[in-house]
N, C-alpha and C positions, 0 to 999 in steps of 0.2 A: 504912736505907741508901738513899742517893739515886742517881739515874740517872748522876751524874757522878763518883761515888767511883771512884778509880783511873783516871780518864780522862785522856788527854793534854790539854794546853792547847787544841789544835785541836779535839778532840772536845767539850770543854767549851764552846768558842765556838759550835760548830754546835748543841749542845743548848740553849744560852742563846737563840740566835736562833729555834730551832724552838718553844721553849716560852714565849717572851716573858719570860725571866727576867732582868730588869734588874739585880738584885742580883748574880747570877752573872757577868753580863757586865762590870759595873763592877769586881768583884773580879779578874777576868781581865785587864782593862785595866790595873789597878794592878800586877799581878804580871808582866805581859808574857810573852814566850816563845811567842807564837802567831803564825800567819800569817793576817791578816784575810781573805785571798783563798783560804784552804784550801778544798778541795771534798770532798764526800761521794762515794760510789761512783757517783752519777749526775751528777756535775759541778756540783752545787749548792753555792754559797758560802753563808756566813752571811747575806749580803744576799738571796740567792734565798729562803732558808728564812724569813727575817723577812718578806719581801714576800708569799710564798705563804700564810703562816700569819696575816698581818695583825698582826704583832708590833709594835704601836704604841709600846711602852715601850722597845724596844731599837733600832729602826731608825735613829733619829737618832744614837745613839752609834756604831753601825756606820758610818754615812755620815760621821761626824766624824773617823774614823780617816784619817790622812794618806795611807795607802797603799791605801785601799779603792777597788777597781775598781767603778765604778757600772754598767758594762755587760758583766759576764761572761756567757757563753752556756753553758747547761747541755747535757749530752749527749743526754738523752732527747728533749726538745722543741726544742732549739736556741733556748730562751727566755732572755731577760734577766729580771732582777728586775721590770722594768716590765711585761713581758708577763704575768708571774704576778700582779702587783698588780691589774691591771684585771679579773682573774677572781674577785676576792674578792666574796663575796655581799653582805656588809653594806656599803651605799652610803657610809656615813660613814667606815668604816675604809678602803674602797677609795679614796675621794677623798684621805684623809689620807696614805696610803702612796704613792699616785701623785704627790701634790704634793711629798712629801719627795724622791722619786727625781728628779722633774723639776727641783726647786730645786737638786739636787746635780749637774745636768747630764746626766741620762740621755738617751741617743741614741734619738730616736723613730723613726728610719729603719731600724733593724736589723730584719731579717726572720727569723722563726723557721723551723723545718724545713718548715712548710706554706707558706712564702713570705709570711706575714702580718707587717705592721708592727703596732705597738700600736694605731694608729688603725683598722686593718682589723678589730680585735676588738671595736670599739665602735660603737654607733649614733651617727649625727651629732647627735642631740639629747642625748646623754650629756654631763654636765658635764665629765667627764675628757677627752672628745673635744675640747672647747673649750680646755681647758688644754694639750692636745697641740698644737693649731693655734697657740696663742700661743707655746709653746716653740719650735716650728718657725720661726715668724716672727722670734723673737728670735735664734735661731741663724743665720738667713739674714742678718739685719742685722749681727750680729757678724762674720760672714765677709766681708761687703762692707766693713765698717769696717777689717778687717785688710788687705784689698786696697787700700783707699784710703790707708792709712797709708804704704805704700811710695811713693805719689805725692806726699806732702807735700813742700813746698819747705823742708825744715828746720824747719818749725813742729812742735814736739814737744808741743803742747797736747793732741792726741788728742781723744777725745770728752769727756773729763773726767768721765764718769759710769760708775760700776760698779754702780749700783743697777738693780733690775729694773723 
């Protein structure tokens, strides 16, 4: 008997994220009937659990869901999935999960209950710290592009680039 026998679709989603069970997650995505942003008792979404556990097989699928909130804040720590990802011990898994979240547009400026942003949790020489600085710079440029678009004289060409 498996952990998910008799479980609701939302419970199965959280279990798949927690245990990096790609097969269960894909089965659930096919069946539907779940809320991608459902939370456990501590306010952790499937994305929180996948980030905390370093669930490399399921995180991309979760992030690919149209309704996935990339910046939910849990109850206990006031942490986003990115806050949890930078605490993963394995450096390769930590970098992969953080990159996935940053590529999905994770907000690097959200503060947890201790008042820390993700960058505050890292050493300046950490590779992820550099990725966060790059993401912040790109977000800053994107905001200035939006402000500039209002001042265009009818030229609808925009920046013409959606690549990173």
